[in-house]
FIFILO-966194 format. One record per atom (N, C-alpha, C): y, z, x. Coordinates in steps of 0.001 Angstrom, whole numbers, plus 500000, padded with zeros to 6 digits. Each point is the difference from the previous one (the first is absolute). Layout:
YZX/...
//
This chain:
522856512863483634/499045501032500397/499380499622501346/499962500938500926/499395499749501301/498483499915499869/499405499000500659/498559499827499976/499449500128501408/498721500304500117/499340500122501291/498694499219499974/499658499407501161/498740499273500125/498951500823500748/500314501253500296/499134500790500865/498617500251499403/499870499997498691/498706500281499368/499244498734499627/500533498858500385/499360498733499665/499353499368501235/499002499145499756/499478499134501050/500956498811500084/500764499940501070/501025498962500128/499525498918500967/499975498772499518/499667498839500827/501235499116500093/500435499736501215/501122499093500234/499436498634500356/500492498953499349/499439498665500206/501115499000500259/499806499152501001/500958498945500303/499860498874498984/501090499287499777/499987498927499000/499003498900500360/499807499715501306/499062498954500407/498549500418499809/499732501295499901/498647500463499696/499734499965498505/501050500246499213/499848500044498547/499985498602499394/500834499099500526/500120498648499436/499860498940501091/499710498777499549/499890498854500901/501388499381500194/500582500242501152/501331499484500322/499932498880501034/498850499323500080/499792498982501025/501024498884499904/500222499478498808/500925498864499824/501428500407500333/500425501143499507/501353500469500289/500174500288501485/498972500569500623/500083500311501423/500120498735500840/499327498928499592/500102498731500725/501436499466499952/500673500178498862/501396499582499887/500884500854500904/499736501285500039/500767500897500874/499861499591501460/498779499692500433/499763499653501404/500572498642500352/499986499073499041/500479498652500285/501512499870499840/500566500669498991/501396499745499625/500917501215500079/499438501174500270/500838501171500177/500154500844498749/500672501132500174/500103500993498943/500807499508498803/501034499161500241/500816499505498892/499190499174499016/499213499065500510/499167499168499130/498899500818499332/499517500990500735/498986500882499424/500561500738498786/501192500555500153/500610500724498886/500247499073498816/500473498785500287/500258499041498925/498706499645499272/498928499812500770/498705499667499396/499506501129499109/500089501231500491/499536501134499213/500848500192498740/501294499768500121/500867500123498827/499669498918498980/499776498767500463/499664498902499080/498658500225499308/499127500770500631/498651500218499454/499785501439499542/501067500749499782/499827501424499744/499322500306498671/499941499011499088/499270500193498757/498581499440500069/499603499506501182/498642499480500206/499184501081500697/499032500592499327/499226501084500631/499273499520501251/500015500827501007/499276499710501231/498498500125499783/499239499255500796/498551500139499975/499576501320500616/498727500319499852/499493501299500421/499708500035501493/500382501095500649/499705500216501394/498681500728500188/499611500184501249/498693500578500310/499833501426499472/501092500755499931/499898501397499567/500201500183498504/500290498939499260/500303500147498575/498853500627499215/498748499538500160/498909500618499217/499870501496500263/500194500409501250/499939501423500329/501124500762499313/501230499483500092/501158500674499414/499846500105498485/499550498935499363/499836500017498543/499026501096499578/498920500140500721/499004501022499648/500495501407500324/500706500146501108/500559501314500326/500927500485498888/500885499123499553/500938500375498937/499277500264498682/498898499298499784/499227500195498781/499356501370499908/499866500689501138/499398501336499986/500852501000499225/501298499750499916/500883500932499292/499649500105498522/499394498951499460/499602500041498587/498838500959499764/499332500409501077/498844500887499858/500381501470500142/501289500275500182/500464501372500172/500826500438498810/499966501280499665/500847500499498910/501476499806500320/500821499880498985/501435499843500191/500580501123500828/500842499636500965/500611500993500866/499183500347501232/498741499579500050/499152500276501157/500383499066501150/500022500541501220/500330499173501165/498959498911500175/500448498783500292/499091498878500155/500363499152501195/500129498694499771/500274499038501064/501381499401499817/500711499855501083/501286499311500021/499917498911501057/500355498762499629/500071498909500964/501465499598500144/500485500030501247/501393499696500302/500051498709500805/500873499090499612/500188498761500732/500952500233501173/499566499620501204/500853500007501186/500099498564500497/501199499429499939/500138498568500241/501059499692501041/499725498988500843/500985499486500950/501040499120499307/499782499652498748/500960499178499264/501320500740499817/501065499233499759/501257500590499564/499927500200498485/500875500816499432/499915500277498562/500128498757499125/500796499013500422/500197498812499170/498704499202499882/499399499633501132/498751499238499928/498841500875499530/500169501320500126/498964500909499531/499866500054498493/501010499479499290/499913500017498535/498781499236499513/499623498916500693/498808499249499584/498741500862500123/499965500838501013/498843500882500184/499939501029498877/501143500579499651/500036500963498892/499614499338498689/500491498774499786/499626499272498786/498501499713499970/499413499725501165/498564499731500075/499193501254499712/500479501138500484/499340501276499693/499946500213498493/501123499742499328/500048500156498545/499114498973499299/500034498753500486/499224498933499360/498503500264500076/499565500617501086/498576500289500161/499607501362499434/500944500682499376/499697501231499288/499696501199500877/500568500037501198/499774501144500877/501023501093499703/499574501211499691/500935501090499718/500558500602501290/500875499233500652/500651500434501235/501505500088499738/500600501123500372/501424500185499724/500842500164501260/499356500154501161/500745500265501221/499817498870501001/501120499500500530/499978498904500961/501128500181501008/499719499728501268/500981500112501064/500102498648500699/501197499418500065/500249498716500652/500907500244501202/499575499549501194/500698500394501229/500529498809500805/500068498816499390/500677498829500580/499581499711501438/498714499778500204/499501499563501289/499612501100500954/500382501218499735/499615501108500879/498546500416499717/499425500743500926/498637500486499804/499987501098498941/499239499832498944/500049500971498896/499082501199500162/499126499993501014/498948501011500074/500548501427500052/501187500183500652/500479501371500167/500359500667498674/500221499196498965/500308500569498684/498745500487499287/498826499661500553/498760500539499438/499989501518500117/500558500533501097/500082501449500151/500924500597498948/501132499330499750/500943500507498999/499371500055498611/499051499107499739/499297499979498722/498758500891499999/499742500661501136/498815500865500149/498704499223499760/499961498771500499/498846499135499779/498810500447500845/498829499991499393/498772500273500742/499339498711500464/500620498851499677/499498498707500454/501114498973499913/500143499200501058/500928498875500023/499195498741500255/500114499011499111/499287498731500117/500989498869500228/499734499187501001/500878498884500323/499170498890500618/500536498785500003/499365498904500735/500605499847501388/501028500785500303/500717499897501269/499387500952501016/499333499435501020/499308500820500988/500965500923500738/501182499498500349/500970500820500707/500410501217499196/500267499795498699/500378501126499142/498888501030499907/498762499526499901/498872500912499875/499795500789501290/500101499324501135/499872500703501282/501081501066500150/501236499640499659/501098500951500112/499805501186499050/499517499702498810/499744501077499036/498983500989500555/498898499484500527/498961500866500551/500524500807501179/500820499375500843/500543500713501158/500924501134499589/500556499909498781/500883501046499476/499261501005499115/498689499880499930/499227500945499203/499890499652498538/500305498742499635/499889499551498613/498666499278499819/499121500446499112/498740499301499756/500268498568499528/499364499021500635/500339498609499694/498837499071500283/500013498858499315/499011498966500228/500611498629499799/499568499038500827/500470498613499848/499042499250499084/500494499628498833/499187499281499028/499763498583500510/498750499586500017/499622498709500563/499691498990498895/500204498717500275/499619498969499024/498491500052499744/499606499671498790/498576500002499679/499704498903498987/498724499693499862/499604498932499093/499322500485498745/500370501181499517/499317500620498864/500846499858498742/499393499517498931/500683499914498710/499744501289499222/501059500638499574/499870501283499323/499479499822498578/499132500905499604/499497500044498628/500872500974499214/500921499475499218/500946500857499282/499308500886498971/498808499625499557/499268500803499014/499309501205500636/499940500026501314/499375501102500721/501045501100500171/499874501077499250/501017501048499998/499773501069501062/498827500030500607/499710501010501020/500790499699501278/500479501031500666/500677499868501279/499049500450501103/499685499099500928/499094500308501104/500757499865501328/500006501074500758/500679500024501291/499001500424501059/499909499220501069/499056500279501080/500764500232501306/499514500950500784/500628500365501263/498989499930501141/500405499472501122/499319500288501253/500274501465500326/499271500576500925/500182501419500292/500851500236501248/499466499674501168/500718500266501255/501237499116500131/501139500610500278/501239499256500155/500663499645498696/499400500418498883/500579499740498676/500122501326499247/498868500583499607/500044501324499368/500103501099501054/499135499933501008/500058500964501100/500775499403501167/500431500868500929/500643499476501203/498941499280500836/500402499395501095/499053499155500728/499563500608501328/499928501331500094/499523500617501230/498551499609500292/499172499914498959/498609499589500203/499918498523500359/500821499179499356/500035498576500324/500440499780501443/500933500809500463/500467499889501381/498859500306500975/499193500989499678/498844500326500840/499007498844500004/499769499410498825/499083498854499919/500503498834500848/501296499737499923/500567498879500750/499919500233501504/500172501236500429/500044500282501438/498621500230500615/499085500646499239/498729500436500597/498762499393499361/500156499264498896/498864499316499416/499308500754498880/499029499323499371/499357500509498786/499198501271500249/499258500064501110/499140501159500237/500816501283500117/501103499945500754/500852501179500152/500658500355498666/500425498979499253/500583500226498679/499009500705499074/498782499505499942/498995500587499108/499690501448500379/499899500265501300/499716501367500440/501160500936499646/501216499518500200/501178500803499677/500054500317498502/499732499005499165/500062500213498550/498864500908499525/498868499922500645/498903500916499667/500366501431500369/500556500176501207/500340501344500467/501151500607499199/500886499152499481/501173500473499256/499876499717498500/498791499902499535/499761499588498610/500696500885498988/500190501262500326/500604500938499045/501441500355500367/500619499154500840/501417500137500330/500773498885499294/500837500328499036/500752498944499307/500933499266500961/500156498722499766/500994499214500724/501373500220499380/501026499728500762/501367500138499511/500354498841499070/501064500180499239/500473498951499091/500305498711500746/499669498878499381/500447498697500443/501120499510499090/500429498746500172/501170499498499272/499892500073498477/498814499762499430/499889499928498542/499326501233499382/499877501070500778/499376501221499467/500788500549498823/501313500028500126/500819500545498912/499822499174498725/500014498674500122/499842499145498823/498648500249499340/498944500092500796/498664500240499451/499926501368499337/500637500986500615/500002501353499439/500707500014498641/501154499346499929/500741499968498735/499255499187498948/499320498946500428/499199499209499064/498857500839499437/499390500807500849/498918500876499552/500512501028498999/501178500546500255/500592500960499064/500309499334498661/500441498749500055/500271499259498766/498702499748499234/498929499679500709/498696499844499353/499609501264499233/500207501138500640/499638501262499366/500872500273498782/501281499686500094/500900500212498864/499585499142498809/499623498761500266/499571499099498924/498677500487499411/499082500426500876/498683500457499531/500108501227499098/501017500835500238/500153501235499218/501057499885498902/500529498806499786/500977499823498926/499285500052498651/500674500449498945/499359500141498687/499423498698499465/500564498860500410/499544498715499459/498852499395500792/499568500674501084/498983499407500869/498677499810499257/499497501069499387/498749499902499253/498882499416500851/499287499055499398/498893499345500695/500410498641500548/501311499753500062/500483498699500474/499623499792501459/499806498741500361/499692499652501393/501222500308500859/499844500750501097/501156500318500854/500685498723500477/501339499964499984/500709498761500323/500177499737501487/499698501000500847/500158499837501449/498646500193500674/499720499145500986/498794500150500808/500392499824501462/499736501011500816/500370499950501408/498749499925500868/500108499279501109/498849499782500874/500428500042501459/499050500352500846/500159499865501450/498999498961500474/500496499027500737/499151498964500584/500236500050501506/499043500554500735/500195500267501418/498868499431500846/500327499672501235/498987499536500948/499154501140500540/500396501236499713/499182501140500427/498612499966499344/499021500511500723/498671500227499451/499507501355500478/498776500375499635/499445501270500484/499895499957501526/500325501105500687/500328501333499470/501496500224499770/500810498960500135/501456500179499930/500508500163498575/499103499850499007/500444500059498609/500378501414499565/499365501017500583/500227501371499548/501458500414500170/500625499546501074/501382500406500247/500950499429498962/499666498876499424/500805499433498916/499988500955498811/498808500443499604/499873500915498864/500686501326500294/499826500508501211/500656501245500398/501510499895499864/500540498887500463/501455499796499954/500501499917498572/499326499237499161/500412499871498606/499929501342499278/498965500780500273/499885501322499387/501171500890500400/500384499939501258/501105500843500473/501313499611499354/500123498731499590/501210499522499329/499952500216498489/498859500385499471/499864500142498558/499920498675499275/499490498980500689/499895498660499424/498539499694499687/499756499485498807/498667499531499622/500093498522499662/499481499141500886/499987498572499700/498776499683499149/500062498862499323/498904499627499106/498835499363500740/500313499265501068/498958499280500734/500321500026501483/498958499961500813/500172499872501442/498929499061500535/500413499070500824/499096499016500580/500048500155501517/498935500571500572/499888500191501439/499182498827500547/500674499003500504/499370498713500268/499411499872501395/500246500958500881/499374499967501316/500265498734500779/501205499488499912/500384498826500769/499789498672499304/499405499993498815/499827498746499263/501355499463499522/500129498695499809/501242499453499436/500286500625498640/501273500199499706/500401500659498754/500135499032498830/500087498707500279/500352499022498968/498987499950498862/498702500079500296/498990499910498937/500094501199499052/500206501185500559/500142501199499176/501255499921499148/501104499548500597/501258499886499266/499923498948498904/499249498921500244/499843498956498978/499304500542498762/499092500943500193/499308500622498870/500857501087499362/500698500760500812/500826501105499528/501228499516499229/500583498901500454/501179499379499381/501183500983499844/500440500604501107/501186500869499891/501250499163499760/501012500627499425/501275499310499792/500881500074501237/499583500853500950/500562499969501342/499061500767500920/499892499489501230/499204500645501037/500891500190501218/500103501245500474/500848500331501143/499140500134501253/500386499278501060/499270500093501270/500997499852501140/499713500660501122/500898499907501147/499644498859500939/498870499313499762/499565498952500916/500022498634499324/500707499072500635/500166498665499423/498678499251499879/499026500305500857/498721499296499899/499316500303498665/500184501200499499/499417500339498698/500816499396498860/501311499957500175/500872499397498996/499700498516499859/499947499285501127/499779498556499945/498629499662499441/499035500865500234/498664499739499472/499879500255498513/500933500777499439/499905500374498583/501025499324499109/500981499293500584/501132499487499223/499597498992498933/498871499342500175/499562499030498998/499374500656498778/499647501281500115/499304500646498880/500748501188499428/501056500472500668/500715501153499470/501418500053500550/500965500509499229/501334500248500546/499926501083501081/500705499775501099/499946500922501127/501404500378500458/500091501147500660/501237500416500639/499675500522501389/500692499447500975/499813500405501389/500876501211500299/499401501023500586/500738501201500416/500088499948501526/501084499443500558/500086499757501448/500313501276500784/499012500877500061/500180501331500572/498995500246501104/500407500723501024/499088500579500961/499458499062501053/498920500440500650/499475499318501170/499496498598499673/499519499783498790/499520498671499614/501141498991499893/501236500504499988/501171499128499902/500960500200501171/499440500439501127/500803500128501203/500808501270500093/499766500964499078/500737501260500014/499120501133500477/500512501204499922/499248501181500387/499570500767498764/499046500868500167/499507500794498871/501034501027499582/499826500509498789/500902501038499498/500887499475498899/500266500845499042/500800499590498841/500852501166499564/501290499772499881/500931501019499516/500700499461498776/499670500550498838/500579499522498747/501363500615499786/500882499226499372/501318500476499607/500120499864498497/500125501115499280/500142499961498543/501094500961499575/500340499940498726/500972500917499446/499339501226499399/498680500037500013/499314501111499338/499901501203500929/
//
């Protein structure tokens, strides 16, 4: 029977984001692909340790249990640079850790990001900066998962996702103005355009689909008075009067986030340490490096803050 992923929230994840392949990668770099394959084959019944994105993926997949049978939910697809033979250890690890994932693509050293479009993914997560940059340049929403020092609480079933705004959810036309003309001109522009929505940024589609999934879960027959399993937040350096345009933009997209933190230039790390998201997306490395000790982060290397130009053109199958 032919199946379609068009009605699902599809997240494509690289094997290095899902699992800890540090030891195997060291063998590959020191001894080459042959020894790497032999090592993976010899250890294919030894489950890999958890990667930075594992807690997020586990919770995303767990959302399907909150939907009625047959209702569109979340699909996580593995996109791996491994060859199929050494990839067997990764598939065995997926099974050993109880992840309900059935789709995996192994491309033997080639860049896997372009297959995210074939899977209709609204998000591609990888630890490979080059793959993430290429994905974004092709209109694929993507983030580079960064190492972090946070131990996951497996008993915490809530999924918390936090987003920066400019250059992540929205395009970075306002950020470009701030970079070129300074804070005063930026603030005046945002005040004057407070009721003009900004255009989509790289992760707008993912946030929109996540919001739709929240609504589907909230209106499912089993929801009752249960605590909602997803909590979304915006953590931005914007402050008044620039905050109004954020709300205007979200309203125009039909998105209702649970929390918004307009920090007015304050460091984000203290807020994130209290919020404890399972991933925080930001386009600026200074915010990522400041928060990595307290929360899992993903860098979105897009726009003027990363040496590019403003504007975002998404490519999807929808």
